C-alpha positions in Angstrom: 96.7 88.8 126.5 93.8 89.0 124.1 92.6 86.3 121.7 93.2 86.7 118.0 91.6 85.3 114.9 93.2 84.5 111.5 91.4 85.9 108.4 92.6 85.3 104.9 92.5 88.2 102.5 89.8 88.7 99.9 92.2 87.3 97.4 93.4 84.2 99.3 95.3 82.4 96.5 93.7 79.1 97.5 95.8 77.2 94.9 99.1 78.1 96.6 100.7 76.8 99.7 101.0 80.2 101.4 98.6 83.1 101.4 98.4 86.6 102.9 96.2 86.9 106.0 95.1 89.3 108.7 95.7 88.6 112.4 92.8 90.3 114.1 93.2 91.1 117.8 90.0 91.2 119.8 90.3 94.0 122.4 88.4 92.9 125.6 87.4 95.9 127.6 87.9 93.9 130.8 91.5 93.3 129.9 92.4 96.8 128.7 90.4 98.6 131.4 90.5 102.4 131.0 93.1 102.3 128.1 91.9 104.1 125.0 92.9 103.0 121.5 95.2 105.9 121.0 97.1 104.9 124.2 98.1 101.5 122.8 101.6 101.8 121.2 102.8 98.3 120.6 101.5 94.7 120.0 103.1 91.3 120.2 101.8 88.4 118.2 102.2 85.2 120.3 101.3 81.7 119.1 100.3 80.2 122.5 97.5 80.8 124.9 99.9 81.6 127.8 103.2 83.3 128.0 106.4 81.3 128.3 109.7 82.4 129.7 111.8 81.0 126.9 109.8 81.5 123.7 110.0 84.6 121.5 112.2 86.5 124.0 115.4 88.3 123.4 118.5 87.9 125.6 117.2 90.6 128.0 114.0 88.6 128.5 111.8 91.0 126.5 109.4 89.7 123.9 111.3 89.8 120.6 108.4 90.4 118.2 107.0 93.7 119.4 105.3 95.6 116.6 104.6 99.3 116.7 100.9 100.2 116.3 100.3 102.9 113.7 97.1 104.8 114.8 96.1 107.3 112.2 95.1 110.8 113.2 91.4 111.8 113.0 90.1 112.3 109.5 89.7 116.1 110.1 93.5 116.4 110.3 95.0 116.8 106.8 97.6 114.2 105.7 101.1 115.6 105.4 101.5 114.1 101.9 99.1 114.4 99.1 100.6 111.5 97.0 102.9 108.7 98.0 104.0 105.6 96.1 104.7 102.0 96.9 106.5 99.4 94.8 106.0 95.6 95.1 108.8 93.6 96.8 112.0 94.3 94.8 114.9 92.0 94.1 117.9 92.1 91.7 117.3 95.7 90.7 120.2 98.0 90.1 119.5 100.1 87.0 120.3 103.4 88.6 119.8 105.8 85.6 116.4 104.3 84.8 115.5 104.5 88.5 116.4 108.2 88.6 114.2 108.8 85.5 111.3 106.9 87.1 111.8 108.7 90.5 111.9 112.2 88.9 108.9 111.6 86.7 106.8 110.7 89.8 108.1 113.7 91.6 106.9 115.8 88.7 103.5 114.2 89.1 103.3 115.3 92.7 104.6 112.2 94.6 106.3 113.4 97.8 107.1 110.2 99.6 108.2 106.7 98.5 108.2 103.3 100.2 110.2 100.3 98.8 110.1 96.8 100.1 113.6 95.5 99.8 114.5 91.9 99.1 117.8 92.4 97.2 117.9 95.9 95.7 121.3 96.4 94.1 124.1 98.5 95.8 124.0 101.6 93.6 120.2 102.0 93.6 120.3 101.3 97.3 122.8 104.2 97.7 120.5 106.5 95.7 117.5 105.6 97.8 119.5 106.5 101.0 121.2 109.6 99.6 120.9 113.0 100.9 120.4 114.3 97.4 117.1 112.4 97.1 115.9 112.5 100.6 116.3 116.2 101.3 113.4 116.8 98.9 111.5 113.6 98.8 111.7 111.1 101.7 112.3 107.5 100.8 111.4 104.7 103.2 113.1 101.3 102.6 111.6 98.4 104.4 113.3 94.9 104.6 110.9 92.3 103.3 111.2 88.5 103.7 108.8 85.8 102.7 108.4 82.0 103.4 109.4 81.2 99.9 110.6 83.0 96.7 108.8 80.4 94.6 105.8 82.0 92.8 104.1 78.6 92.7 104.1 78.6 96.5 103.5 82.3 97.3 102.1 84.9 95.0 105.0 87.2 93.7 107.0 87.5 97.0 104.0 88.3 99.2 102.8 91.2 97.0 99.2 91.0 98.4 100.4 91.3 102.0 102.8 94.1 100.9 100.0 96.1 99.2 97.8 95.8 102.3 100.7 96.8 104.5 101.3 99.9 102.3 97.7 101.0 102.4 97.5 100.7 106.2 100.9 102.3 106.7 99.9 105.4 104.8 96.5 105.8 106.4 96.6 109.3 107.9 100.0 110.0 106.3 99.1 110.3 102.6 95.8 111.2 101.0 96.5 109.0 97.9 98.9 106.2 97.3 100.2 105.2 93.8 100.8 101.4 93.2 103.2 100.9 90.2 106.4 99.0 89.4 109.8 100.4 88.3 109.0 99.8 84.6 105.6 101.5 84.8 104.2 105.1 84.9 100.6 106.3 85.1 100.8 109.1 82.5 97.9 111.6 82.3 96.8 113.0 78.9 98.1 116.5 79.2 94.9 117.8 77.5 93.1 116.9 80.8 95.8 117.0 83.5 99.5 117.6 83.9 100.1 116.1 87.3 98.2 113.8 89.7 96.5 116.6 91.6 94.9 117.8 88.4 94.2 114.2 87.3 92.2 113.4 90.5 90.3 116.6 90.2 89.3 115.7 86.6 88.3 112.1 87.6 86.3 113.2 90.6 84.4 115.6 88.4 83.7 112.9 85.9 82.6 110.6 88.6 80.2 113.2 90.0 78.8 114.6 86.8 79.1 111.9 84.1 78.3 108.8 86.1 75.9 110.4 88.6 76.8 108.0 91.4 76.4 108.5 95.1 78.8 105.9 96.3 82.3 107.0 97.4 85.4 106.3 95.3 88.0 104.3 97.3 90.4 103.6 94.4 91.2 104.5 90.8 92.1 101.7 88.4 94.2 102.5 85.2 94.3 100.2 82.2 97.7 99.3 80.9 99.5 99.3 77.6 102.8 97.6 76.6 105.5 99.8 75.1 107.7 96.9 74.0 111.5 97.4 73.9 111.5 95.2 70.8 109.0 97.4 68.9 111.9 99.9 68.2 112.7 103.4 69.4 111.5 106.8 68.5 113.4 107.9 65.4 115.5 111.0 65.9 118.0 112.7 63.6 120.2 113.5 66.6 120.2 110.1 68.2 123.5 108.9 66.7 125.3 112.0 67.8 123.9 112.0 71.3 124.8 108.3 72.0 128.4 109.6 72.5 127.3 112.3 74.9 128.6 112.1 78.5 125.3 113.1 80.0 121.7 111.9 79.8 119.9 112.9 76.6 116.3 113.0 75.5 116.9 109.7 73.6 117.8 108.0 76.9 114.5 108.7 78.5 112.0 105.8 78.6 109.0 108.1 78.0 110.7 109.7 75.0 112.3 106.7 73.2 109.5 104.2 73.7 106.4 105.5 71.9 105.3 102.3 70.1 102.9 100.1 71.9 100.8 97.0 71.3 97.6 98.1 69.5 94.8 98.4 72.0 95.1 98.5 75.7 94.7 95.6 78.1 91.3 95.2 79.7 90.4 96.5 83.1 91.7 94.2 85.9 94.4 92.7 83.6 97.8 94.2 84.7 96.0 97.4 85.6 97.6 99.6 88.3 96.1 101.7 91.0 95.9 105.0 92.9 94.2 104.3 96.2 92.8 106.3 99.1 94.2 104.7 102.2 91.4 105.9 104.5 88.8 104.3 102.3 90.5 101.0 101.6 91.2 97.7 103.4 92.7 95.6 100.6 93.7 97.5 97.5 94.4 94.3 95.5 97.1 93.9 92.9 95.3 94.9 89.7 91.8 95.8 91.1 90.1 96.4 94.4 89.7 93.5 96.9 87.9 95.3 99.8 86.9 98.8 100.6 85.7 100.6 103.7 81.9 100.6 103.9 80.4 101.1 100.4 83.6 102.4 98.7 84.0 101.5 95.0 86.7 101.5 92.4 86.6 104.0 89.5 87.8 102.4 86.2 89.5 105.4 84.6 88.8 106.2 81.0 92.0 105.6 79.1 91.7 108.9 77.1 92.3 110.7 80.4 95.2 108.6 81.7 96.6 105.0 81.4 99.5 102.9 82.6 102.6 103.0 80.3 104.4 99.7 80.8 108.0 99.6 79.4 109.2 96.0 79.0 110.3 93.3 76.6 107.2 92.3 74.6 108.6 89.0 73.5 107.9 89.0 69.8 111.6 88.6 68.9 112.2 89.2 65.2 108.5 88.9 64.3 107.4 92.2 65.9 106.3 93.5 62.4 103.4 91.0 62.6 102.3 92.3 66.0 99.6 95.1 65.6 101.1 98.3 66.9 100.3 102.0 67.4 102.1 105.1 68.6 101.4 107.4 71.5 103.6 110.5 72.0 101.9 111.8 75.2 105.1 111.1 77.2 106.9 113.6 75.1 105.0 116.5 76.7 106.8 115.8 79.9 110.2 114.8 78.5 112.1 118.2 78.4 111.3 119.0 82.1 112.1 115.4 83.1 115.4 115.6 81.3 116.4 118.8 83.2 115.4 117.2 86.5 117.2 113.9 85.8 120.4 115.7 84.8 120.3 117.9 88.0 119.7 114.9 90.2 122.5 112.8 88.7 124.9 115.7 89.1 124.1 115.7 92.8 124.3 111.9 93.2 127.8 111.7 91.7 129.0 113.2 95.0 127.4 110.4 97.1 127.1 107.3 95.0 129.6 105.4 92.8 127.7 105.9 89.5 129.0 104.3 86.3 129.4 106.7 83.4 126.4 107.5 81.2 128.3 106.1 78.2 128.9 102.8 80.0 125.3 102.6 81.2 124.1 103.4 77.7 126.3 100.6 76.2 125.2 98.0 78.8 121.6 99.0 78.4 121.5 98.7 74.7 122.3 95.0 75.0 118.8 94.4 76.3 116.9 97.4 74.8 
């Protein structure tokens, strides 16, 4: 046994009963002897200074809380994935057609691996996540996630800080970059500068190097957010009424096509911003801005003209939205036709594996809230 210390995160949520924390194991050379770090495969966290025969053991007498140690490969070995994506702990989510849109958009951007932290994902979306149709091209990892309390006044958003830290460490050596967004969000690049995340990072690194002239290393990219309110209205289209009777997904069904009106002006940095992080350079990515980087790593606040977060949600202005300053942004339309083809193709494959409701039925149900 080796002693451990408890260290709260850089964002400890002192006002709440529970907070995310690190358990740091001190490796005593006298205890591990000739063992090298790469030889260690598992760890068991034990709350007492000596082992007991009847505590934290399974029926076979083995310790029941053995955790696998993920030791990343050396930095000179290239990660198998360029971009992966993590979503905060998810509950009561079962909008399968929106999920497929969101999934296919991020695949277009270059994301090749997804991790979801499941609290109560609905049965149809869960089927899609596990389906051969999706996983044969883009692997999805669903992790069960439990917390001491679902009350946000006791623990911040279902342990989102701990989940973000877990994701960053989990992908170290596995993915060069990790995208942090929710199911109603997309980081959309301005197609004048970039048409996928590979091109986007290339543009941003060049701007960092040449425009800012800084020597410090970028550990994370932060993107400002804009609300595309459902209650602001939809993009007008002469074909919309006809296509609502269509039995397949149409352009007018795509979030990035129909929602082009947003609140005037973007939110400030660090306020509902979302992130693309570099796992090897990060310790705590934070929720909306960086909490802790490796060594002298810093966060690049991305200029919104290059890319920003599109957040599709109810704005909350009710019948008074005409008094809310608004503006339009059609940048999502650049990607819409390709996305439509990909979504249709994926849905046709999924109908063989999952019990999908009809598009007409989904459209009718969705229009009650959109």
